[in-house]
KOLVO-879169 format. One record per residue (C-alpha): residue in three letters; x, y, z; residue number from 0. Coordinates in steps of 0.25 Angstrom, whole numbers, plus 5000, padded with zeros to 4 digits. Example, Ala and Ser with C-alpha at 12.3 -4.5 7.8 and 13.67 -1.06 7.14 Angstrom:
 code    X    Y    Z pos
  ALA 5049 4982 5031   0
  SER 5055 4996 5029   1
! end
This chain:
 code    X    Y    Z pos
  MET 5278 5477 5416   0
  THR 5278 5486 5405   1
  ARG 5290 5484 5397   2
  ASP 5290 5477 5384   3
  GLY 5300 5466 5380   4
  PRO 5303 5453 5387   5
  GLU 5296 5458 5400   6
  ARG 5283 5460 5393   7
  GLU 5284 5447 5386   8
  VAL 5287 5439 5398   9
  LEU 5275 5445 5405  10
  GLU 5266 5442 5394  11
  LEU 5271 5428 5393  12
  VAL 5270 5426 5408  13
  ARG 5255 5431 5407  14
  ALA 5253 5421 5395  15
  VAL 5258 5409 5403  16
  ALA 5250 5413 5416  17
  GLU 5237 5415 5408  18
  PHE 5239 5401 5402  19
  ASP 5242 5395 5416  20
  HIS 5231 5402 5423  21
  ASP 5220 5393 5419  22
  ALA 5228 5380 5420  23
  PRO 5225 5370 5431  24
  SER 5234 5372 5443  25
  VAL 5246 5362 5444  26
  GLU 5244 5348 5449  27
  ARG 5254 5339 5456  28
  VAL 5257 5331 5443  29
  MET 5270 5323 5443  30
  VAL 5278 5321 5430  31
  GLY 5287 5309 5434  32
  ARG 5294 5313 5447  33
  ARG 5292 5328 5444  34
  LEU 5282 5338 5448  35
  LEU 5290 5348 5441  36
  ASP 5281 5352 5429  37
  THR 5270 5355 5439  38
  SER 5279 5364 5448  39
  ARG 5284 5371 5436  40
  THR 5270 5374 5431  41
  ALA 5266 5379 5444  42
  LEU 5278 5388 5444  43
  ARG 5275 5394 5430  44
  ARG 5261 5397 5434  45
  VAL 5263 5403 5448  46
  LEU 5275 5411 5443  47
  GLY 5267 5416 5431  48
  PHE 5254 5419 5439  49
  ALA 5262 5426 5450  50
  MET 5269 5435 5440  51
  MET 5256 5438 5433  52
  TYR 5250 5442 5447  53
  ARG 5262 5451 5450  54
  LEU 5262 5458 5437  55
  THR 5247 5460 5436  56
  GLY 5241 5459 5450  57
  ASP 5230 5451 5444  58
  SER 5225 5441 5455  59
  ARG 5221 5431 5444  60
  TRP 5236 5427 5444  61
  SER 5238 5426 5459  62
  THR 5226 5418 5460  63
  ARG 5230 5408 5449  64
  ALA 5244 5407 5455  65
  GLU 5238 5404 5469  66
  LYS 5230 5393 5463  67
  GLU 5243 5387 5456  68
  MET 5251 5387 5469  69
  LEU 5240 5381 5477  70
  ALA 5239 5369 5468  71
  LEU 5254 5368 5470  72
  ALA 5253 5369 5485  73
  ALA 5243 5358 5485  74
  PHE 5252 5348 5480  75
  SER 5257 5337 5489  76
  ASP 5271 5341 5487  77
  TRP 5279 5347 5475  78
  ASN 5287 5334 5473  79
  PRO 5299 5336 5481  80
  SER 5306 5323 5476  81
  HIS 5309 5332 5463  82
  PHE 5312 5345 5470  83
  LEU 5312 5354 5458  84
  ASP 5297 5352 5458  85
  VAL 5296 5358 5472  86
  ALA 5305 5369 5469  87
  GLU 5297 5374 5457  88
  ALA 5284 5373 5464  89
  ALA 5290 5380 5476  90
  THR 5295 5391 5466  91
  ALA 5281 5393 5461  92
  MET 5274 5393 5475  93
  ALA 5284 5403 5481  94
  ILE 5283 5413 5469  95
  GLY 5268 5412 5469  96
  TYR 5268 5413 5485  97
  ASP 5277 5425 5485  98
  TRP 5272 5433 5473  99
  LEU 5257 5431 5476 100
  HIS 5258 5430 5491 101
  ASP 5248 5441 5494 102
  GLU 5238 5436 5483 103
  LEU 5238 5422 5488 104
  SER 5226 5417 5497 105
  PRO 5230 5414 5511 106
  ALA 5227 5400 5509 107
  GLY 5235 5400 5496 108
  ARG 5247 5406 5503 109
  SER 5247 5396 5514 110
  ALA 5246 5384 5504 111
  ILE 5257 5389 5496 112
  HIS 5266 5393 5508 113
  ASP 5264 5379 5514 114
  ALA 5267 5372 5500 115
  LEU 5280 5379 5499 116
  VAL 5284 5375 5513 117
  SER 5279 5360 5512 118
  HIS 5281 5357 5497 119
  ALA 5294 5365 5495 120
  LEU 5302 5370 5507 121
  ARG 5301 5358 5516 122
  PRO 5304 5348 5505 123
  GLY 5316 5357 5502 124
  ASP 5321 5358 5516 125
  ASP 5331 5347 5514 126
  ASP 5346 5348 5511 127
  SER 5346 5334 5505 128
  HIS 5339 5337 5492 129
  TRP 5348 5332 5481 130
  TRP 5348 5345 5473 131
  ARG 5354 5352 5485 132
  ARG 5365 5342 5486 133
  ARG 5368 5339 5471 134
  THR 5382 5343 5467 135
  PRO 5382 5350 5457 136
  ALA 5369 5357 5459 137
  ASN 5359 5358 5448 138
  ASN 5346 5365 5445 139
  TRP 5338 5358 5456 140
  LEU 5346 5366 5466 141
  GLN 5342 5379 5460 142
  VAL 5327 5376 5458 143
  CYS 5325 5369 5471 144
  GLU 5332 5379 5480 145
  ALA 5325 5391 5473 146
  GLY 5311 5385 5474 147
  LEU 5313 5382 5489 148
  THR 5319 5396 5491 149
  LEU 5307 5403 5485 150
  ALA 5298 5395 5494 151
  ALA 5306 5398 5506 152
  LEU 5306 5413 5503 153
  VAL 5291 5414 5503 154
  VAL 5288 5406 5515 155
  ARG 5300 5409 5524 156
  GLU 5291 5418 5533 157
  ASP 5284 5406 5538 158
  GLU 5295 5396 5536 159
  PRO 5307 5403 5539 160
  GLU 5316 5391 5543 161
  LEU 5312 5383 5531 162
  ALA 5313 5394 5522 163
  ALA 5327 5399 5527 164
  ARG 5333 5385 5525 165
  ALA 5328 5384 5510 166
  ILE 5333 5398 5507 167
  ALA 5347 5395 5514 168
  ARG 5348 5382 5506 169
  ALA 5345 5389 5493 170
  ARG 5356 5399 5496 171
  ARG 5366 5388 5500 172
  ASN 5363 5378 5490 173
  THR 5360 5385 5477 174
  PRO 5374 5390 5474 175
  ASP 5377 5376 5472 176
  ILE 5372 5377 5458 177
  PHE 5382 5388 5454 178
  PRO 5392 5377 5449 179
  SER 5382 5373 5439 180
  TYR 5383 5387 5432 181
  GLU 5398 5387 5433 182
  PRO 5407 5392 5427 183
  ASP 5399 5402 5418 184
  GLY 5384 5400 5419 185
  ALA 5382 5387 5411 186
  TYR 5372 5379 5419 187
  VAL 5377 5365 5420 188
  GLU 5363 5359 5418 189
  GLY 5361 5367 5405 190
  PRO 5354 5379 5401 191
  MET 5340 5373 5403 192
  TYR 5342 5369 5417 193
  TRP 5350 5382 5419 194
  GLY 5336 5389 5417 195
  TYR 5329 5380 5427 196
  GLY 5340 5381 5438 197
  THR 5343 5395 5436 198
  ALA 5329 5400 5436 199
  TYR 5327 5395 5450 200
  HIS 5340 5401 5454 201
  LEU 5335 5414 5449 202
  LEU 5322 5412 5457 203
  LEU 5331 5409 5469 204
  ILE 5340 5421 5467 205
  GLU 5328 5431 5466 206
  ALA 5320 5425 5478 207
  LEU 5332 5426 5487 208
  ARG 5334 5441 5482 209
  THR 5320 5444 5485 210
  GLY 5318 5436 5497 211
  GLU 5332 5438 5504 212
  GLY 5339 5449 5497 213
  SER 5350 5441 5490 214
  ALA 5352 5428 5483 215
  GLY 5367 5429 5486 216
  GLU 5376 5420 5477 217
  LEU 5365 5414 5471 218
  ALA 5363 5426 5462 219
  THR 5378 5430 5460 220
  ASN 5385 5417 5455 221
  ARG 5393 5421 5443 222
  ALA 5391 5408 5435 223
  PHE 5376 5409 5438 224
  LEU 5375 5423 5433 225
  GLN 5382 5419 5420 226
  SER 5372 5408 5417 227
  GLY 5362 5416 5410 228
  ALA 5372 5419 5399 229
  ALA 5377 5405 5399 230
  PHE 5362 5401 5397 231
  ASN 5362 5409 5384 232
  THR 5375 5403 5380 233
  LEU 5369 5390 5380 234
  THR 5358 5394 5371 235
  ALA 5361 5391 5356 236
  PRO 5358 5401 5345 237
  SER 5345 5394 5342 238
  GLY 5340 5398 5356 239
  ASP 5341 5383 5361 240
  PHE 5350 5379 5372 241
  LEU 5363 5372 5370 242
  ASN 5357 5361 5378 243
  PHE 5365 5350 5385 244
  GLY 5360 5341 5396 245
  ASP 5346 5342 5401 246
  CYS 5342 5354 5393 247
  ARG 5332 5356 5382 248
  PRO 5337 5364 5370 249
  ARG 5326 5374 5370 250
  ARG 5329 5387 5377 251
  GLU 5317 5396 5381 252
  PHE 5315 5409 5388 253
  ALA 5323 5410 5400 254
  PRO 5318 5420 5411 255
  GLU 5331 5418 5419 256
  GLN 5339 5425 5409 257
  TYR 5333 5438 5413 258
  TRP 5338 5436 5427 259
  PHE 5352 5434 5422 260
  ALA 5352 5446 5412 261
  ARG 5347 5455 5423 262
  GLU 5357 5449 5434 263
  THR 5369 5449 5425 264
  ASN 5365 5462 5417 265
  CYS 5367 5454 5404 266
  PRO 5354 5457 5395 267
  GLY 5360 5448 5384 268
  ILE 5356 5436 5392 269
  VAL 5342 5438 5389 270
  ALA 5344 5442 5374 271
  ASP 5336 5430 5369 272
  GLU 5326 5429 5380 273
  ALA 5316 5438 5373 274
  ALA 5315 5430 5361 275
  ARG 5313 5417 5369 276
  LEU 5302 5424 5377 277
  THR 5295 5428 5365 278
  ALA 5296 5414 5359 279
  ALA 5290 5408 5372 280
  ALA 5279 5418 5373 281
  THR 5275 5415 5358 282
  ALA 5275 5400 5360 283
  PHE 5267 5401 5372 284
  ARG 5256 5410 5366 285
  GLN 5256 5402 5353 286
  ALA 5254 5389 5361 287
  ILE 5242 5395 5369 288
  ALA 5236 5401 5356 289
  GLU 5237 5387 5349 290
  GLY 5231 5380 5361 291
  ARG 5244 5372 5364 292
  GLN 5250 5370 5378 293
  PRO 5261 5381 5378 294
  GLY 5275 5379 5382 295
  PHE 5278 5388 5394 296
  PRO 5289 5398 5395 297
  SER 5298 5397 5408 298
  ARG 5291 5396 5421 299
  PHE 5300 5407 5425 300
  LEU 5295 5416 5414 301
  PRO 5289 5427 5424 302
  LEU 5302 5428 5431 303
  ALA 5308 5435 5419 304
  LEU 5300 5447 5423 305
  LEU 5307 5447 5436 306
  TRP 5321 5444 5430 307
  MET 5321 5455 5419 308
  PRO 5328 5468 5424 309
  ALA 5318 5478 5429 310
  ASP 5323 5488 5419 311
  GLY 5322 5479 5407 312
  LEU 5332 5472 5400 313
  THR 5338 5475 5386 314
  ALA 5343 5462 5381 315
  GLY 5357 5463 5375 316
  GLU 5362 5453 5365 317
  LEU 5364 5438 5369 318
  ALA 5379 5436 5372 319
  ALA 5382 5422 5367 320
  PRO 5397 5419 5367 321
  GLU 5402 5412 5354 322
  ALA 5411 5403 5363 323
  TRP 5407 5399 5377 324
  SER 5411 5388 5386 325
  THR 5408 5384 5401 326
  GLY 5414 5374 5410 327
  GLY 5407 5369 5422 328
  GLU 5400 5355 5423 329
  SER 5395 5356 5409 330
  PRO 5405 5363 5401 331
  LEU 5401 5368 5387 332
  ALA 5406 5376 5375 333
  VAL 5397 5384 5366 334
  PHE 5401 5391 5353 335
  ARG 5392 5399 5344 336
  SER 5394 5408 5332 337
  GLY 5384 5419 5336 338
  VAL 5371 5421 5342 339
  GLY 5362 5420 5330 340
  ARG 5353 5408 5328 341
  ASP 5361 5403 5317 342
  ALA 5374 5403 5325 343
  LEU 5383 5391 5327 344
  CYS 5382 5386 5342 345
  VAL 5389 5374 5347 346
  ALA 5390 5369 5361 347
  ILE 5398 5357 5367 348
  LYS 5396 5351 5381 349
  GLY 5405 5344 5391 350
  GLY 5402 5341 5406 351
  SER 5396 5328 5411 352
  PRO 5384 5320 5408 353
  ARG 5381 5320 5423 354
  SER 5380 5335 5425 355
  SER 5366 5339 5430 356
  HIS 5356 5336 5419 357
  GLY 5367 5331 5410 358
  HIS 5366 5323 5397 359
  MET 5376 5314 5391 360
  ASP 5380 5326 5382 361
  VAL 5395 5329 5386 362
  GLY 5402 5333 5373 363
  SER 5389 5336 5366 364
  PHE 5387 5348 5357 365
  ILE 5376 5357 5352 366
  MET 5377 5364 5339 367
  GLU 5368 5375 5332 368
  LEU 5371 5381 5319 369
  ASP 5363 5389 5309 370
  GLY 5351 5389 5318 371
  VAL 5351 5373 5319 372
  ARG 5355 5365 5331 373
  TRP 5363 5354 5325 374
  ALA 5368 5347 5337 375
  ILE 5358 5345 5348 376
  ASP 5356 5341 5362 377
  CYS 5343 5334 5364 378
  GLY 5340 5340 5378 379
  MET 5334 5334 5390 380
  PRO 5324 5323 5391 381
  ARG 5310 5324 5397 382
  TYR 5313 5320 5412 383
  ALA 5300 5315 5415 384
  HIS 5299 5307 5402 385
  VAL 5312 5300 5405 386
  GLU 5309 5297 5419 387
  ALA 5295 5292 5416 388
  HIS 5302 5280 5409 389
  GLY 5309 5277 5422 390
  LEU 5323 5283 5419 391
  SER 5332 5290 5429 392
  LEU 5335 5302 5420 393
  PHE 5344 5308 5430 394
  GLY 5350 5295 5435 395
  GLU 5355 5282 5428 396
  ASP 5346 5282 5416 397
  ARG 5350 5296 5411 398
  TRP 5359 5292 5399 399
  ARG 5347 5283 5395 400
  VAL 5339 5295 5391 401
  PHE 5343 5298 5376 402
  VAL 5343 5313 5376 403
  VAL 5352 5313 5389 404
  GLY 5361 5302 5385 405
  PRO 5373 5301 5375 406
  ASP 5366 5297 5362 407
  ALA 5358 5311 5361 408
  HIS 5371 5319 5363 409
  SER 5382 5324 5354 410
  ILE 5393 5317 5362 411
  PRO 5404 5307 5359 412
  LEU 5402 5292 5362 413
  ILE 5412 5280 5362 414
  ASP 5405 5267 5359 415
  ASP 5392 5274 5363 416
  ALA 5396 5272 5377 417
  LEU 5390 5282 5388 418
  PRO 5400 5293 5392 419
  ILE 5403 5294 5406 420
  GLU 5392 5301 5413 421
  THR 5400 5306 5425 422
  ALA 5412 5312 5417 423
  THR 5414 5326 5413 424
  ALA 5419 5332 5400 425
  PRO 5426 5346 5402 426
  LEU 5427 5357 5392 427
  THR 5442 5357 5390 428
  ALA 5444 5367 5379 429
  PHE 5436 5380 5375 430
  ASP 5441 5390 5365 431
  ALA 5432 5401 5362 432
  GLU 5441 5407 5351 433
  ALA 5442 5394 5344 434
  ARG 5428 5390 5347 435
  ALA 5432 5377 5352 436
  ALA 5429 5368 5364 437
  GLU 5433 5354 5369 438
  ILE 5426 5344 5378 439
  ASP 5435 5333 5385 440
  LEU 5425 5321 5384 441
  THR 5435 5311 5389 442
  PRO 5429 5309 5403 443
  LEU 5416 5305 5398 444
  TYR 5422 5294 5389 445
  ALA 5433 5289 5399 446
  GLY 5436 5274 5396 447
  GLN 5432 5276 5382 448
  VAL 5442 5286 5377 449
  GLY 5455 5293 5382 450
  ARG 5451 5306 5377 451
  LEU 5439 5312 5371 452
  ARG 5437 5327 5367 453
  ARG 5427 5335 5359 454
  LYS 5430 5348 5353 455
  LEU 5420 5358 5348 456
  ARG 5425 5369 5338 457
  VAL 5417 5379 5331 458
  ASP 5425 5382 5318 459
  SER 5415 5391 5311 460
  PRO 5401 5398 5313 461
  LYS 5395 5386 5306 462
  SER 5403 5374 5311 463
  ALA 5408 5367 5323 464
  GLU 5418 5355 5325 465
  PHE 5417 5344 5335 466
  ARG 5430 5336 5337 467
  ASP 5431 5323 5346 468
  THR 5445 5318 5350 469
  LEU 5446 5305 5357 470
  ALA 5458 5297 5361 471
  ASN 5460 5283 5366 472
  ALA 5446 5277 5364 473
  LYS 5445 5262 5363 474
  PRO 5448 5257 5349 475
  GLY 5435 5253 5342 476
  ALA 5426 5262 5350 477
  VAL 5416 5270 5342 478
  TYR 5416 5285 5344 479
  ARG 5403 5293 5342 480
  PHE 5402 5307 5339 481
  SER 5387 5311 5340 482
  TRP 5380 5324 5335 483
  ILE 5365 5325 5339 484
  THR 5356 5333 5330 485
  GLN 5342 5334 5325 486
  ALA 5347 5338 5311 487
  ARG 5345 5328 5299 488
  VAL 5358 5321 5297 489
  ASP 5364 5316 5284 490
  VAL 5377 5308 5287 491
  SER 5389 5308 5278 492
  PRO 5402 5301 5278 493
  SER 5409 5314 5283 494
  GLY 5398 5318 5293 495
  ALA 5384 5322 5293 496
  VAL 5375 5333 5288 497
  LEU 5364 5339 5297 498
  THR 5352 5346 5292 499
  GLN 5342 5354 5300 500
  ASP 5333 5365 5298 501
  GLY 5338 5367 5284 502
  ARG 5353 5368 5288 503
  THR 5364 5358 5287 504
  LEU 5376 5355 5296 505
  ARG 5387 5346 5291 506
  LEU 5395 5337 5301 507
  THR 5409 5333 5296 508
  VAL 5416 5323 5303 509
  THR 5431 5321 5303 510
  ALA 5438 5309 5310 511
  ASP 5451 5302 5311 512
  THR 5444 5289 5308 513
  ALA 5432 5283 5301 514
  PHE 5419 5288 5306 515
  GLN 5404 5286 5303 516
  VAL 5393 5296 5304 517
  VAL 5379 5291 5309 518
  ASP 5366 5298 5310 519
  GLU 5356 5292 5320 520
  ASP 5342 5295 5323 521
  ALA 5341 5299 5338 522
  SER 5327 5304 5339 523
  ASN 5321 5290 5342 524
  ALA 5319 5288 5357 525
  PRO 5328 5276 5361 526
  ASN 5319 5274 5374 527
  ALA 5305 5278 5378 528
  TRP 5311 5289 5387 529
  ASP 5319 5296 5376 530
  GLN 5314 5308 5368 531
  PRO 5325 5312 5359 532
  PRO 5322 5325 5350 533
  ALA 5316 5323 5337 534
  ASP 5326 5321 5324 535
  LEU 5338 5318 5333 536
  ARG 5350 5313 5326 537
  ARG 5363 5308 5331 538
  VAL 5375 5310 5321 539
  SER 5386 5301 5325 540
  VAL 5401 5300 5321 541
  LEU 5406 5287 5324 542
  PHE 5420 5281 5323 543
  THR 5428 5269 5329 544
  VAL 5440 5272 5337 545
  ASP 5453 5267 5330 546
  ARG 5464 5276 5335 547
  PRO 5469 5283 5348 548
  VAL 5464 5297 5345 549
  HIS 5452 5301 5337 550
  SER 5447 5314 5332 551
  LEU 5433 5316 5326 552
  VAL 5428 5330 5321 553
  VAL 5413 5333 5318 554
  ARG 5412 5347 5311 555
  ALA 5398 5353 5310 556
  GLU 5396 5364 5299 557
  LEU 5384 5371 5294 558
  ASP 5382 5368 5279 559
  ASP 5378 5381 5273 560
  LYS 5376 5375 5259 561
! end
């Protein structure tokens, strides 16, 4: 590879990561709670990096190290089929290494790797009753597991034709069930972070079927799926962080998947910002090595960017970020922004259901950035293993007991601080791009507490936004709470609050048709041993007591330029 630019920078970073990994001990079967996933992912990062380095350089040092890693994985008693993502990621590592390095592997190594793919992946996966194949709607597990099994099937099918054929047929039959999660226009229902996970494996599946069978069929042509690269960018704020709802960390990193979408849709603007993220990842990695610190690793799919970049290069155009955008589907959203610069206003509001896959009690919540500061935040996802180590059923009956998942960590309305109805769904009932306004009907989540509850967002200038809650027929005497979650310093006033962060000031002005109180609470102290809230977390609440049939509350947020 001789071109400069992103291709060369990817190659140099792949080499740097592979060099770091080369002398590390091979993976061991170490469970973290109920998962082997960290081990599977480490193996995938290493094998993919070593194999790519061999394919680019022909240096047997890399094929030898890849075989060592694969043999360590093959020697495991199993790949933890009770949590099948672990199997799928291990199978992906082994299948890629087996395919890319086949002729360089020792005969004994080839045999051990082949047998492990059959015994540890294909046979445990040869079962239609796996929950992730039957779940409706489907989620990222379907993409990851079917892709990993298909890669395994394609590389061993000469010796296991019937077993492999069943795996490939299942993937072709089942994986399209994920497409409703991209409807109607590419916004993945599980949020942008899980989009990166499920979609990366979907791309592996597409490319494996294209190479191994000549075509991926509808898996590569679904309209909403092909729109998702652009939607992923729309759900990235001017700061470069995600507009994160549900189980999604705020920080966005280099996304190799975007090169595939830029190539397939002929939209260079999709990767306009990826070069800067790649440079940042490379700088951080090398700096950590130089300082003797454990580095943070870039995407384990990093080497695939070299395959997904167009063969004739890609001149990135400008990133197209719509100033007004909405999506329906299972997790409706509305996003408004005043431009693409880092200082631009960007505000997003969410509908949907708390019980969506990886959902939080965040329906009606909002995120706001302005002048380079994130003023209203979503805390992101908890550390699964940490929560589960305390005996909680994170994806079951205990979910709302986890602070960053539950109601008190989100900018949602509450009535008498009661939990909203987790199975209900709030639709986006109005969206006006010209007026820069959107409305969510929250009534279903508060059935029995209120006759009607609607939240309207309106962006009335490049420096301000307004949130209006209208409720009707709530029980007299009930206490209504409007919450604003922030990491800013808060100074409460009779008419609202002043937020100060990074030398900038945002003024919240409250207007209501009854007496109200503004309260600032420290939300950064962990309520329970399993909770880990972000530092400096505050909850600004506007409280009033219901005393009439219809109430209206307006909170206007405006940058104070003084």
